[in-house]
N, C-alpha and C positions, 0 to 999 in steps of 0.2 A: 505493500497501499504506501510506503514510505516513496518506495522508488518510484513508485507513479506518479503520485504527487509532484517529486523534481523534475523526473521528465514534462510532466504539463506545466512547471514555470520555466522550463527550458522552451519552449516552444511556444509560450502566451510570451517572451520576453522575443525572440525571435518572430514572433507575427508583428509586434509592437515594432522592432527595429528595423524590420519590410515595409511597413505602413510612415514611421517617420521619414527612412528612407527614399521615398515616391517624393514625400511635402516635401523634402531640402531642395529634390532635384528639380519639383516643377518649381520650387520658391526661385533658387537660382535662375531658372532658365529666363522664369517672366521678367528676373531682375535685368539680366545682362542682354537679354532677345533685343535690338530694335526695332527690328520688322516686327507688324500687327498678324501677320500671318504667322511667320515665326511664333510667334507666342501663343498663340490660337493651335497649332501644332502640339507643340511642348504639353498645352492642356491638355491635348484631346491624348494623346501618349499616356500622359502620367492618370489619367481617368481612364483609359482603357487596362494600364495595368492593373492600376488599385483595382475596378469590378473584375477582371480577372481573378487575381488572388481573391476578394470575395467571395466570388463561385468557389472557387476551386476549396476554399474553409469553409463552406457553408454544406457542399457537398460532400467533405470529410465528414464531419458530425450530425449532417442529417440522415447518411447512412444512404441517399440518392447518387444516381450517374448524373446527375448536371454535368460536372465538369468533361463527363464521354460525350457529352453534344458538343462543346465546344471545336472547332476548327485544330487540326492537336498542330499548324503551324503558331496558332495562335497560343496555344498549351505551350508550346516548348517554347515560345517566348515569354511568357511569362514566367517561368520557372527559369529561363537564363539572366532575365532583367535582373529578379531576387537572387538568386544564388550568385551570380556572376559580374556582370552588369553595373550593380547598385552598391554591392561594397567595394570596386575597386574604384567607382567616382569617389564614393566617399572616403577612398584611402588619398585619391588624387587628390582632392580638397583638402585634406588637413596637412600634406605635403606644403599644394601651392600655400595656403596660408602659413606655414612653418617659414619660406622663402622668405615671401610679402615680409611680415615680422622681420626677418633676417634683413633683407634688403632699408626697409624704415632705419632699424636699427645703424644701420651702416650710410643713411640719410645719400642715398643714392636715388639721384632723380630720374623722372620719367618723364620722358617727352611727352607732350601735347600733342592726339592726333589732331590730325585736319580736315577739314570741313569734308562731309557728304561718307561715305563708307568705308571706311581707315582698315587697313590688314590687322591692326588689332580688333575690333568689333568683327573682321571676319572671319580669325582663327576664336574671338570667345565660343560666337553662333558654333562652329564646326566644330568645338569643344568641348560643347553644352548637347549639340545630336549624335557626336560619336560613339558614347554608346545603345542608344535608342538602333543607331544602324547598322551598329553592330552586330547588335542582341536578334535584331530583323535578318542580318545577312546567317549569322547561325540558324534562324531558324527554318529558314530555305533550304540549307545543307544538312545541319538534323533530320529535316524531314524523307529525303531520300535514305539518309546513314541507318530511318529506326525499321527499312525495309531492308539491311541488306544483314550477312552475314559470313561465313566465309570459312571453311573446312581446315582446319589445320593437322598435319598428321607429320605425328611426331614418332618415333622407333627409342623405346624403353631398353637399357642395357640392364639384365640383375642378374646377380653374380650367385644367389641363392633360385631365382625361379627353376621350379620342377622340371624337368625337360617334356612332362607334357604340357606343359604350358607354354612349353613355347611357341610365338607366332598368336598367344593369345591377344582379342581383337576389345578395345573398351571407346564405345562413345560417350565424351564425359562433356555430359550438359549443366551448367550451370549457370545462376543468378536471371532465371525468367525475369524476372519481375512482371508479374503478367497485370495487365491495368493500364495506366495513363498513357503511356510508352509502344508498349507491348502487348497489343491486340489482335484478333482473327483481320486479315490474311496472314500472315506472316507463321501467326504461331500454326497454323495447318504448313508450312511451308520447314518452318525446324520440325514437326515430324514427319515431315515424310524424308525431310534431310538423313535427322538421324535414322529413321527405319533405314534409308536407302544405303546405310555403311554399315549393314547387316552382322552386325558386329555381337563377341559372343558376350556381351556385358554392355549394360545402357546405365551409365549411375550419373545422380544427379546430387551437386553438393549446394544445395542449397537457393532460397531465398523464390520459390516456386511463385508466390503472389508478391507484388509492390509493398501491399499492406492490408489492404480491406479484404473480408472476407466476401464481400463478393462477389471477386474474381472467383475464389476458390474454383467453385464449378467449372471455372473453363480450365484450370489447373488437374481438374480431377480427369478431365476428360482428354488433356493432352497426356497426363500422365497413363491414363488407361490407353491409349491409343500407339503406346511405345512397343518396339520391336526385341527383343534380342534373344540369340540362341539359347543365353544361360541364366537369364533371368535382370529383371528391374529394380534397382534400388534408389534412396535416396535420402540424402541425412537434412537435417532443416536451419536453415539461416535467421539472419536476424529479423530479416523484411518479412516472413513469416510469422511472426511473434508480435508485432506492433502493436498492429489494432486489438486481440488478444487473443494470448499464447494459448491459455486453456482449451477455447472455444476451436482454434485451427489445429491440435492436434487431435479434439474430437470428433470432430469430421471429417480429418485425414484418414482415422481410423474407422469410421461407422462409412468409412469408404472404399475401406481395404488395400489404401495405397500403402504401398512396401516401403514405408519408412523406417529407417532404424537410429534409435534416441538411446545410446547408451549397450547397445545389443549388436548381434552381429546372426548374418543368415551365412552356413553352410552348406558347400554346394559342391559336385561331386563331379570333374570334368575329366573324364578317361581316366587313368590310371592316376590321377590326381585328385588332392582335396584344396577349394581356397575358402578363405571364410570371406566375406565383407563385413566389415565394420560399420559404424553411422556412430558421430560424439552428436551429441545435444550441442548447443548452440550455448558459446561462452567466449569472448573475447580476451582475457586477462591471463597471465601468465599460473596465477593459480587456479582456473578453472581448466582451463587446458592440464593440468598436471592431474591435478584429483578426477577429472575426467575418463585420459586415458589408463590414468589406473587401474579405474575400476575396470577396465576392459580384458583385466586378467583371468577374468575369472572365466571370460567364453571361450578365451584361447582354448585350440587343440592343435595337439604334439602332432608334426608330422600337416599340417595344411597353410597353403598359404597365404599373408593376409596380408588384403587392403583397407587400409582406412581412409573413409568418409568423412571429411571436418571442412565445414566454411570457410574455417578462418585459416589463413594460411600461414598463422603463426604456433598452429598446433603442429606442427613438424617438426621445431625445437625439441617437445617430448617424444614423438613418440619414434624413439630409439627403436622399441623392437618390431617397428613397421619397414620391410623396405618399400613400401609404396604409398603414400600420402596423396590425394587427389580434393583441391578444396579451388576456394574461390574467390568471390569476396572486393574481392578489388577493383574489379573494371578493366584489367590493363591499367591497371592508373589515371582512365576515363580523359587526362588530357593532359597529353602526353608532345614533349617536342623532339623526341626520338624514346630509342629503345630504354636509355640510363639516366634521360634528365624529364622530371617530370610531375605531378602527383604521388604517380604509383612510388616509388623510391623518397619519396617525403615521408609518407605514412605509414608504408608494410618493409620488411625486411625481404620478401620475396612477392612477388605485384604478377608476373607475367610469366608465361615457359616455363624450361624444366630447372629443379634445380635439384644438383647432388651433395650428399655430405657421410662421411664414413660407412656406404655402400648402397647409400639408402637416399631415393630420388622424392620428390616434391610435385607435382605437375598442378602448375594454376589455370586457370580457364579466366581471360578475360570477359567471362559472361556474353552469353547470347542475346540480352535481355537488356532490358537499360530502365533506369528509374530518374537520369537527368538527358535530356536529348543531342547533348550534341561530344561527338568522340571525338578527338586529333590523336592519331598514333597508339589507339588503340583500340580496334576495329574486334565489333561481334562477333562470339567464331565459336563454334562446336571441337572439342579435341578429337582427334581421333587417335588414339593411342595404340600402339603395336608393341607385348612384353618381347623383350629377345633375352634368350640365354644367355648371361655376359660369358 
């Protein structure tokens, strides 16, 4: 209960910050723009962003699908504006105020602009509208991205792999985030592409839904439509539990989804035994350590173990698992290249394969989206082939 109150307080403060950011941007635009047309345009943009935000929030708390009725590029603009553009603009304003204060202290003179539209006025107008222009362009680019994903083929050499499992294939699907930005028909394409891989196992590593339980039926239908030679299994992610964790687990169990929460499924493949383990969601070191230690009671001697863990940092504690699959990072979401961006800022492991002490971690960029724009972090399904080293 305390954690829920803290979370609600955080989201309330975040909402107030979004509204304050919209108002501050509009006030700055009104103050700096000389043209009446430019002022009207700025006011219309601010009103659209505030109105759209209000509709998203109302949809969230009413349980209705009002936000789904919005054009997806407009919905993308609302998210990019409030989560990216406004914070960056506010940061720029703070830096600008600091620079102006330093200049004032240094008593540097500022030239008086000539009559008419000056260079300074032009730059001020351009700077004011730059966030809106970038967000609009990003929404257009993001709209195309939301329908695209790649199949990424990776071979994983494992020294302890039983000979009977050499060549075993896994379709690793993560972070579907079914909801605002991941809807039909892309869900049908994801299911079809996964099934076309004809994999031995289909393993999903969390965030089946974006957060709303109303989107769980679409997730249930998708999982039921996935096919694999030896089974389909899931672990839970943080977004699955945002709205109501117990209700999500209850509905998923009632639907018969093969979720593994601190459990294991044992399979016989040829002459070998394989165990698929699933971690319940946790994000801190202590939680990972305890959850992985609790799996020991499910271990079968001689069975090759694979661990499903939504958060990739579980890999640090999975010392008895030769292979761990994870997601959560979205490949960093906004990256300059493979090594520079949000990925390495927030995570030790964020995309692709990582090896340590004879163990391997495979981190998927995820095939769905909670944020409408990706840069150098394409949505993907991993097609993994295990090889005996």
